[in-house]
DRENDO-1510 file (C-alpha; in Angstrom, 1 decimal, always signed):
<recs>
REC; n; res; u; v; w
REC; 1; UNK; +0.0; +0.0; +0.0 .
REC; 2; UNK; +1.5; +3.3; -1.1 .
REC; 3; UNK; +2.2; +5.7; +1.7 .
REC; 4; UNK; +1.0; +9.3; +1.3 .
REC; 5; UNK; +3.8; +11.7; +0.7 .
REC; 6; UNK; +4.9; +13.7; +3.7 .
REC; 7; UNK; +4.1; +17.4; +3.5 .
REC; 8; UNK; +7.2; +19.5; +3.2 .
REC; 9; UNK; +7.9; +21.8; +6.2 .
REC; 10; UNK; +9.8; +25.0; +6.3 .
REC; 11; UNK; +11.1; +27.2; +9.1 .
REC; 12; UNK; +8.2; +29.5; +8.4 .
REC; 13; UNK; +5.8; +26.8; +9.5 .
REC; 14; UNK; +7.5; +26.3; +12.9 .
REC; 15; UNK; +5.9; +28.6; +15.4 .
REC; 16; UNK; +8.4; +30.9; +17.0 .
REC; 17; UNK; +8.6; +31.5; +20.7 .
REC; 18; UNK; +7.0; +34.8; +21.6 .
REC; 19; UNK; +9.6; +37.3; +22.7 .
REC; 20; UNK; +9.1; +38.2; +26.4 .
REC; 21; UNK; +7.6; +41.6; +26.9 .
REC; 22; UNK; +9.1; +43.5; +29.7 .
REC; 23; UNK; +6.9; +46.1; +31.5 .
REC; 24; UNK; +8.4; +49.4; +32.4 .
REC; 25; UNK; +9.9; +49.5; +35.8 .
REC; 26; UNK; +8.0; +51.2; +38.6 .
REC; 27; UNK; +9.2; +54.7; +39.1 .
REC; 28; UNK; +11.0; +54.9; +35.7 .
REC; 29; UNK; +11.1; +58.4; +34.3 .
REC; 30; UNK; +8.5; +59.2; +31.7 .
REC; 31; UNK; +9.8; +61.0; +28.6 .
REC; 32; UNK; +8.6; +64.5; +28.7 .
REC; 33; UNK; +8.1; +66.9; +25.7 .
REC; 34; UNK; +9.2; +70.5; +25.7 .
REC; 35; UNK; +6.8; +73.1; +24.6 .
REC; 36; UNK; +9.4; +75.1; +22.7 .
REC; 37; UNK; +10.9; +72.0; +21.0 .
REC; 38; UNK; +7.4; +70.9; +19.9 .
REC; 39; UNK; +6.7; +74.4; +18.6 .
REC; 40; UNK; +9.9; +74.4; +16.7 .
REC; 41; UNK; +9.1; +71.1; +15.0 .
REC; 42; UNK; +5.6; +72.4; +14.1 .
REC; 43; UNK; +7.1; +75.6; +12.7 .
REC; 44; UNK; +9.7; +73.9; +10.4 .
REC; 45; UNK; +6.9; +71.8; +8.9 .
REC; 46; UNK; +5.3; +75.0; +7.7 .
REC; 47; UNK; +7.2; +75.6; +4.4 .
REC; 48; UNK; +5.9; +79.1; +3.8 .
REC; 49; UNK; +7.0; +80.2; +7.3 .
REC; 50; UNK; +10.4; +78.6; +7.0 .
REC; 51; UNK; +11.0; +80.3; +3.6 .
REC; 52; UNK; +9.8; +83.6; +5.1 .
REC; 53; UNK; +12.1; +83.2; +8.0 .
REC; 54; UNK; +15.1; +82.4; +5.8 .
REC; 55; UNK; +14.6; +85.5; +3.6 .
REC; 56; UNK; +14.0; +87.6; +6.7 .
REC; 57; UNK; +17.3; +86.5; +8.2 .
REC; 58; UNK; +19.0; +87.0; +4.8 .
REC; 59; UNK; +17.7; +90.6; +4.7 .
REC; 60; UNK; +18.9; +91.2; +8.2 .
REC; 61; UNK; +22.4; +89.9; +7.4 .
REC; 62; UNK; +22.6; +92.1; +4.3 .
REC; 63; UNK; +21.7; +95.2; +6.3 .
REC; 64; UNK; +24.1; +94.3; +9.2 .
REC; 65; UNK; +27.1; +93.0; +7.3 .
REC; 66; UNK; +27.3; +94.8; +3.9 .
REC; 67; UNK; +27.8; +98.4; +5.1 .
REC; 68; UNK; +30.9; +97.2; +7.1 .
REC; 69; UNK; +32.5; +95.4; +4.2 .
REC; 70; UNK; +31.4; +97.6; +1.3 .
REC; 71; UNK; +34.2; +99.3; -0.7 .
REC; 72; UNK; +32.0; +102.4; -1.0 .
REC; 73; UNK; +31.4; +105.2; +1.5 .
REC; 74; UNK; +27.6; +105.5; +1.7 .
REC; 75; UNK; +27.9; +109.3; +2.2 .
REC; 76; UNK; +30.7; +109.9; -0.3 .
REC; 77; UNK; +29.4; +112.4; -3.0 .
REC; 78; UNK; +30.7; +111.9; -6.6 .
REC; 79; UNK; +28.6; +113.7; -9.2 .
REC; 80; UNK; +30.6; +112.0; -12.0 .
REC; 81; UNK; +28.9; +108.8; -10.9 .
REC; 82; UNK; +25.4; +110.3; -10.5 .
REC; 83; UNK; +22.3; +108.2; -11.5 .
REC; 84; UNK; +24.1; +105.3; -13.0 .
REC; 85; UNK; +22.0; +102.3; -13.9 .
REC; 86; UNK; +22.4; +99.0; -12.0 .
REC; 87; UNK; +25.7; +97.2; -13.1 .
REC; 88; UNK; +28.2; +94.8; -11.7 .
REC; 89; UNK; +30.1; +97.7; -10.1 .
REC; 90; UNK; +26.9; +99.1; -8.6 .
REC; 91; UNK; +24.2; +96.4; -8.3 .
REC; 92; UNK; +21.5; +98.9; -7.4 .
REC; 93; UNK; +22.9; +101.8; -9.4 .
REC; 94; UNK; +23.8; +105.2; -7.9 .
REC; 95; UNK; +21.6; +108.1; -6.7 .
REC; 96; UNK; +21.6; +111.8; -7.6 .
REC; 97; UNK; +24.8; +112.4; -5.7 .
REC; 98; UNK; +26.7; +109.4; -7.1 .
REC; 99; UNK; +26.4; +107.4; -3.9 .
REC; 100; UNK; +26.2; +103.6; -4.2 .
REC; 101; UNK; +22.6; +102.5; -3.6 .
REC; 102; UNK; +23.5; +98.9; -2.7 .
REC; 103; UNK; +25.4; +100.2; +0.3 .
REC; 104; UNK; +22.9; +103.0; +1.2 .
REC; 105; UNK; +20.0; +100.5; +1.0 .
REC; 106; UNK; +21.7; +98.3; +3.5 .
REC; 107; UNK; +22.5; +101.2; +5.7 .
REC; 108; UNK; +18.9; +102.5; +5.4 .
REC; 109; UNK; +17.7; +99.0; +6.3 .
REC; 110; UNK; +19.7; +99.2; +9.5 .
REC; 111; UNK; +17.9; +102.3; +10.6 .
REC; 112; UNK; +14.4; +101.3; +9.4 .
REC; 113; UNK; +14.6; +97.8; +11.0 .
REC; 114; UNK; +16.3; +99.2; +14.1 .
REC; 115; UNK; +13.5; +101.8; +14.6 .
REC; 116; UNK; +11.0; +99.0; +13.9 .
REC; 117; UNK; +12.3; +96.6; +16.5 .
REC; 118; UNK; +12.9; +99.3; +19.1 .
REC; 119; UNK; +9.4; +100.8; +18.7 .
REC; 120; UNK; +7.8; +97.3; +18.7 .
REC; 121; UNK; +9.5; +96.3; +22.0 .
REC; 122; UNK; +8.3; +99.6; +23.6 .
REC; 123; UNK; +4.8; +99.0; +22.3 .
REC; 124; UNK; +4.8; +95.5; +23.8 .
REC; 125; UNK; +6.2; +96.7; +27.1 .
REC; 126; UNK; +3.5; +99.4; +27.5 .
REC; 127; UNK; +0.7; +97.2; +26.1 .
REC; 128; UNK; +1.6; +94.1; +28.2 .
REC; 129; UNK; +2.0; +96.1; +31.4 .
REC; 130; UNK; -1.2; +98.1; +30.9 .
REC; 131; UNK; -3.4; +95.2; +29.7 .
REC; 132; UNK; -2.1; +92.6; +32.2 .
REC; 133; UNK; -2.7; +95.0; +35.1 .
REC; 134; UNK; -6.2; +95.9; +33.9 .
REC; 135; UNK; -7.2; +92.2; +33.4 .
REC; 136; UNK; -5.6; +90.9; +36.6 .
REC; 137; UNK; -7.1; +93.5; +39.0 .
REC; 138; UNK; -10.5; +93.7; +37.3 .
REC; 139; UNK; -13.4; +95.6; +38.8 .
REC; 140; UNK; -13.6; +99.4; +38.7 .
REC; 141; UNK; -9.9; +99.8; +37.9 .
REC; 142; UNK; -10.3; +97.5; +34.8 .
REC; 143; UNK; -13.5; +99.4; +33.7 .
REC; 144; UNK; -11.8; +102.8; +34.1 .
REC; 145; UNK; -8.6; +101.7; +32.3 .
REC; 146; UNK; -10.6; +100.3; +29.4 .
REC; 147; UNK; -12.7; +103.5; +29.1 .
REC; 148; UNK; -9.5; +105.5; +29.0 .
REC; 149; UNK; -8.2; +103.2; +26.3 .
REC; 150; UNK; -11.4; +103.6; +24.3 .
REC; 151; UNK; -10.9; +107.4; +24.4 .
REC; 152; UNK; -7.3; +107.0; +23.1 .
REC; 153; UNK; -8.5; +104.9; +20.2 .
REC; 154; UNK; -9.9; +108.1; +18.8 .
REC; 155; UNK; -6.4; +109.4; +18.2 .
REC; 156; UNK; -5.5; +109.2; +14.5 .
REC; 157; UNK; -2.2; +107.2; +14.3 .
REC; 158; UNK; -0.1; +109.0; +11.7 .
REC; 159; UNK; -1.3; +112.6; +12.4 .
REC; 160; UNK; -0.6; +112.1; +16.0 .
REC; 161; UNK; +2.9; +110.7; +15.2 .
REC; 162; UNK; +3.6; +113.8; +13.0 .
REC; 163; UNK; +2.5; +116.1; +15.8 .
REC; 164; UNK; +4.8; +114.2; +18.2 .
REC; 165; UNK; +7.8; +114.5; +15.9 .
REC; 166; UNK; +7.3; +118.3; +15.7 .
REC; 167; UNK; +6.9; +118.6; +19.5 .
REC; 168; UNK; +10.0; +116.6; +20.3 .
REC; 169; UNK; +12.1; +118.1; +17.4 .
REC; 170; UNK; +11.1; +121.7; +16.9 .
REC; 171; UNK; +14.3; +122.5; +15.1 .
REC; 172; UNK; +13.5; +119.8; +12.5 .
REC; 173; UNK; +16.4; +117.5; +13.4 .
REC; 174; UNK; +14.6; +114.2; +13.9 .
REC; 175; UNK; +16.6; +111.5; +15.7 .
REC; 176; UNK; +16.1; +107.8; +15.8 .
REC; 177; UNK; +14.6; +107.9; +19.3 .
REC; 178; UNK; +12.2; +110.7; +18.3 .
REC; 179; UNK; +10.9; +108.4; +15.6 .
REC; 180; UNK; +10.6; +105.5; +18.2 .
REC; 181; UNK; +8.5; +107.7; +20.6 .
REC; 182; UNK; +6.4; +109.1; +17.7 .
REC; 183; UNK; +5.6; +105.6; +16.4 .
REC; 184; UNK; +4.9; +104.2; +19.8 .
REC; 185; UNK; +2.8; +106.8; +21.5 .
REC; 186; UNK; -0.4; +105.9; +19.5 .
REC; 187; UNK; +0.3; +102.2; +18.7 .
REC; 188; UNK; +0.1; +100.2; +21.9 .
REC; 189; UNK; -3.7; +100.2; +22.3 .
REC; 190; UNK; -4.5; +97.0; +20.5 .
REC; 191; UNK; -1.7; +95.1; +22.3 .
REC; 192; UNK; -3.1; +96.2; +25.7 .
REC; 193; UNK; -6.6; +95.1; +24.8 .
REC; 194; UNK; -5.4; +91.7; +23.6 .
REC; 195; UNK; -3.3; +91.1; +26.7 .
REC; 196; UNK; -6.2; +92.1; +29.0 .
REC; 197; UNK; -8.3; +89.4; +27.3 .
REC; 198; UNK; -5.6; +86.8; +27.6 .
REC; 199; UNK; -5.1; +87.5; +31.3 .
REC; 200; UNK; -8.9; +87.4; +32.0 .
REC; 201; UNK; -9.1; +84.0; +30.3 .
REC; 202; UNK; -6.1; +82.5; +32.1 .
REC; 203; UNK; -7.3; +83.7; +35.5 .
REC; 204; UNK; -10.2; +81.2; +35.2 .
REC; 205; UNK; -7.9; +78.1; +35.1 .
REC; 206; UNK; -7.6; +75.7; +38.0 .
REC; 207; UNK; -3.8; +76.1; +38.3 .
REC; 208; UNK; -4.3; +79.7; +39.2 .
REC; 209; UNK; -6.7; +78.8; +42.0 .
REC; 210; UNK; -4.2; +76.2; +43.1 .
REC; 211; UNK; -1.5; +78.7; +43.3 .
REC; 212; UNK; -3.6; +81.0; +45.5 .
REC; 213; UNK; -4.5; +78.0; +47.7 .
REC; 214; UNK; -0.8; +77.2; +48.0 .
REC; 215; UNK; -0.2; +80.7; +49.4 .
REC; 216; UNK; +1.1; +82.5; +46.3 .
REC; 217; UNK; +0.8; +86.2; +46.3 .
REC; 218; UNK; -0.8; +88.3; +43.5 .
REC; 219; UNK; +2.4; +89.6; +41.9 .
REC; 220; UNK; +3.9; +86.0; +41.7 .
REC; 221; UNK; +0.7; +84.6; +40.2 .
REC; 222; UNK; +0.6; +87.4; +37.6 .
REC; 223; UNK; +4.2; +86.9; +36.6 .
REC; 224; UNK; +4.7; +83.1; +37.1 .
REC; 225; UNK; +1.4; +81.7; +36.1 .
REC; 226; UNK; -0.2; +84.3; +33.8 .
REC; 227; UNK; +2.4; +86.3; +32.0 .
REC; 228; UNK; +4.6; +83.3; +31.4 .
REC; 229; UNK; +1.7; +81.6; +29.7 .
REC; 230; UNK; +1.3; +84.5; +27.3 .
REC; 231; UNK; +4.8; +84.3; +25.9 .
REC; 232; UNK; +3.5; +82.7; +22.7 .
REC; 233; UNK; +1.1; +85.6; +22.1 .
REC; 234; UNK; +3.8; +88.1; +22.8 .
REC; 235; UNK; +6.3; +86.6; +20.4 .
REC; 236; UNK; +3.6; +86.5; +17.6 .
REC; 237; UNK; +2.8; +90.1; +18.3 .
REC; 238; UNK; +6.4; +91.1; +17.7 .
REC; 239; UNK; +6.1; +90.1; +14.0 .
REC; 240; UNK; +2.5; +91.5; +13.7 .
REC; 241; UNK; +3.5; +95.0; +15.0 .
REC; 242; UNK; +6.8; +95.2; +13.2 .
REC; 243; UNK; +5.4; +95.7; +9.7 .
REC; 244; UNK; +3.1; +98.5; +10.8 .
REC; 245; UNK; +5.9; +100.4; +12.6 .
REC; 246; UNK; +8.2; +100.1; +9.6 .
REC; 247; UNK; +5.5; +101.3; +7.3 .
REC; 248; UNK; +4.8; +104.3; +9.6 .
REC; 249; UNK; +8.5; +105.2; +9.6 .
REC; 250; UNK; +8.7; +104.9; +5.8 .
REC; 251; UNK; +5.6; +107.1; +5.5 .
REC; 252; UNK; +6.9; +109.8; +7.8 .
REC; 253; UNK; +10.4; +109.8; +6.1 .
REC; 254; UNK; +8.7; +109.9; +2.6 .
REC; 255; UNK; +7.0; +113.1; +3.7 .
REC; 256; UNK; +10.3; +114.6; +4.8 .
REC; 257; UNK; +9.4; +114.3; +8.5 .
REC; 258; UNK; +11.7; +111.4; +9.3 .
REC; 259; UNK; +15.5; +110.8; +9.6 .
REC; 260; UNK; +17.5; +113.8; +8.4 .
REC; 261; UNK; +20.1; +113.5; +5.6 .
REC; 262; UNK; +22.8; +112.4; +5.2 .
REC; 263; UNK; +21.5; +109.5; +7.2 .
REC; 264; UNK; +19.2; +107.2; +5.2 .
REC; 265; UNK; +16.2; +105.0; +5.9 .
REC; 266; UNK; +14.1; +103.1; +3.4 .
REC; 267; UNK; +11.6; +105.9; +3.6 .
REC; 268; UNK; +14.1; +108.6; +2.8 .
REC; 269; UNK; +15.5; +106.6; -0.1 .
REC; 270; UNK; +12.0; +106.3; -1.5 .
REC; 271; UNK; +11.6; +110.0; -1.2 .
REC; 272; UNK; +14.9; +110.6; -3.1 .
REC; 273; UNK; +13.7; +108.2; -5.8 .
REC; 274; UNK; +10.3; +110.0; -6.1 .
REC; 275; UNK; +11.9; +113.2; -7.3 .
REC; 276; UNK; +13.5; +111.3; -10.3 .
REC; 277; UNK; +11.2; +108.3; -10.8 .
REC; 278; UNK; +10.3; +109.1; -14.4 .
REC; 279; UNK; +13.9; +109.0; -15.7 .
REC; 280; UNK; +15.3; +106.6; -13.0 .
REC; 281; UNK; +12.5; +104.5; -11.6 .
REC; 282; UNK; +14.9; +102.0; -10.0 .
REC; 283; UNK; +15.8; +104.5; -7.3 .
REC; 284; UNK; +12.3; +104.3; -5.8 .
REC; 285; UNK; +11.6; +100.7; -6.7 .
REC; 286; UNK; +14.6; +99.3; -4.7 .
REC; 287; UNK; +13.6; +100.6; -1.2 .
REC; 288; UNK; +10.0; +99.8; -1.9 .
REC; 289; UNK; +10.8; +96.2; -2.7 .
REC; 290; UNK; +12.9; +96.0; +0.5 .
REC; 291; UNK; +9.9; +97.3; +2.6 .
REC; 292; UNK; +7.6; +94.8; +0.9 .
REC; 293; UNK; +10.1; +92.0; +1.3 .
REC; 294; UNK; +10.3; +92.6; +5.1 .
REC; 295; UNK; +6.6; +93.1; +5.6 .
REC; 296; UNK; +5.5; +89.9; +3.8 .
REC; 297; UNK; +8.2; +87.9; +5.5 .
REC; 298; UNK; +7.1; +89.2; +9.0 .
REC; 299; UNK; +3.5; +88.3; +8.3 .
REC; 300; UNK; +4.3; +84.8; +7.2 .
REC; 301; UNK; +6.6; +84.3; +10.2 .
REC; 302; UNK; +3.8; +85.5; +12.5 .
REC; 303; UNK; +1.3; +83.1; +10.9 .
REC; 304; UNK; +3.7; +80.2; +11.3 .
REC; 305; UNK; +4.5; +81.1; +14.9 .
REC; 306; UNK; +0.8; +81.4; +15.8 .
REC; 307; UNK; +0.2; +77.9; +14.5 .
REC; 308; UNK; +3.3; +76.5; +16.1 .
REC; 309; UNK; +2.8; +78.0; +19.6 .
REC; 310; UNK; -1.0; +77.3; +19.8 .
REC; 311; UNK; -1.3; +74.1; +21.9 .
REC; 312; UNK; -4.6; +73.3; +20.2 .
REC; 313; UNK; -2.7; +72.4; +17.0 .
REC; 314; UNK; -0.5; +69.8; +18.8 .
REC; 315; UNK; -0.8; +66.5; +17.1 .
REC; 316; UNK; -1.7; +63.5; +19.2 .
</recs>
């Protein structure tokens, strides 16, 4: 009688012994995530924000480094080189006085961006202090501070800035700090209102009640548990306020109420180009493009930071 053939076996048919699963030891440290590290990972996944940050840094480096290494004196007058078209020797051409525009644009960027960041930091300092105090104390003080803020909202921004420059510089010699004060004095209202809303919302959280129950005093609660949790909003506001301040400086300088020659800002360079825009349009186009470059970059960075620092966008 023929025996049935034996089925072939392979190693795959042999059951493997299950690997032992070891449970985590009791008391073993749990891996913790860092808010800022998570925010950085979310930010770099936003390609538009990363590109905007890269071109923003590139513009800053150009403004900081090039005036120091340029072979041309930004204030050296040479009428034989006046109004030359862009070339390899002068990538942005020259102005009416024969000065290299590639160097003067970088130097003007230093002043415009410096005024922008300085005024933005002052705006944030005043707005954060005013809004956080109003929202934290509450009651009649909050009501009175907000009504005063409503009255200040009636001040027109640019006309009030023009009046401030004339009061602080009656001789017509406008300094950098005069511009900072003029652009700050009517610009902190929105920041204060936003900070007040943030503080009022955060006051309702359980960890604030727990801090009071543990014996923490009001100033410590305000600084440690409320203001520290608004850092994300403050950082985003830096890049939201910066474009408006730089536009304000450019507008005042374009009207002849800004930085005095021979110093240059992007606004004064645009004013110089306006007088000769028909024959030499590149003189006004170059500073205008720089202003647009910085403003668009700042808005994209702010948008990326808002998404990155918002805990509600954290992936599971």
